[in-house]
C-alpha positions in Angstrom: 118.7 132.5 184.9 119.5 130.3 187.9 120.7 132.1 191.1 124.3 132.0 192.0 125.2 129.3 194.7 127.9 129.6 197.3 129.3 126.9 199.4 132.3 126.4 201.7 134.6 123.7 200.7 137.9 122.4 202.1 140.7 122.0 199.7 144.2 120.9 201.1 143.0 121.6 204.6 141.9 125.1 203.9 138.4 126.5 203.8 137.4 128.3 200.5 134.1 129.7 199.5 133.2 128.7 196.0 130.5 130.4 194.0 128.8 129.5 190.7 125.6 128.8 189.0 126.2 125.0 189.5 124.7 123.2 192.5 126.3 123.2 195.8 126.7 119.4 195.4 128.6 120.0 192.2 130.9 122.5 193.7 131.6 120.0 196.6 132.4 117.3 194.0 134.9 119.6 192.3 136.6 120.3 195.7 136.6 116.5 196.4 138.2 115.9 193.0 141.0 118.3 193.8 141.5 116.8 197.2 141.7 113.4 195.7 144.3 114.6 193.2 146.4 116.2 196.0 146.1 113.0 197.9 147.5 111.0 195.0 150.4 113.4 194.6 151.2 113.4 198.3 151.7 109.7 198.2 154.5 110.2 195.6 158.1 110.2 197.1 159.5 113.7 197.2 156.3 115.6 196.4 156.1 117.3 199.8 159.8 118.3 199.5 159.0 120.4 196.4 158.2 124.1 196.6 154.5 125.1 196.7 154.8 126.4 193.1 156.1 123.1 192.0 153.5 121.2 193.7 150.8 123.5 192.2 152.2 122.9 188.7 152.1 119.1 189.3 148.5 119.4 190.4 147.6 121.5 187.4 149.4 119.1 185.1 147.6 116.2 186.6 144.2 117.9 186.3 145.0 118.8 182.7 146.1 115.2 182.0 142.7 114.0 183.3 140.9 116.6 181.2 142.6 115.6 178.0 142.1 111.9 178.7 138.5 112.4 179.4 138.2 114.6 176.2 139.8 111.8 174.2 137.5 109.2 175.7 134.5 111.4 174.9 135.7 111.6 171.3 136.2 107.8 171.1 132.7 107.3 172.6 131.2 109.7 170.2 132.9 107.9 167.3 131.6 104.6 168.6 128.1 106.0 168.9 128.3 107.3 165.2 129.5 103.9 164.1 126.7 102.1 166.0 124.2 104.6 164.5 125.4 103.7 161.0 125.2 100.0 161.8 121.7 100.5 163.2 120.7 102.3 160.0 122.2 99.5 157.8 120.5 96.9 159.8 117.1 98.7 159.6 117.6 99.1 155.9 118.4 95.4 155.6 115.3 94.6 157.7 113.0 96.7 155.4 114.6 95.1 152.3 114.1 91.6 153.8 110.5 92.4 154.8 109.8 93.6 151.2 111.3 90.4 149.8 109.2 88.4 152.2 106.1 90.2 151.2 106.9 89.5 147.6 107.4 85.9 148.2 104.2 85.7 150.1 102.4 87.2 147.1 104.2 84.7 144.8 103.2 81.8 147.2 99.6 83.0 147.2 99.5 83.2 143.4 101.1 79.7 143.1 98.6 78.3 145.7 95.7 79.8 143.7 97.0 78.3 140.4 97.4 75.0 142.0 93.9 75.0 143.6 92.4 76.1 140.3 94.2 73.2 138.5 93.0 70.7 141.0 89.4 71.9 140.8 
């Protein structure tokens, strides 16, 4: 198992020590994401006049919203990938079928050419 990583991050102007099995870079990205969300919310009129609890709830709701939107996008992409896989299978099947027909036609052409050359001889 990987070793546990610890790193200091700044979230909302305060230093926190995060620990986990993820890389320090990942932990910094998580903190940067939260800081970005907080920055977005602070730009909203009246956000800073709300209580700390209300601000935290708004932050949590925004993070949850992002999560569910990402989850929906992932499901959509998975569905698209599945459809593309089915289309690829259909096209491969069509290619094989066409190749078999082409081979059959080549054989018929060769047989026809042999009959014609033997008639002319």
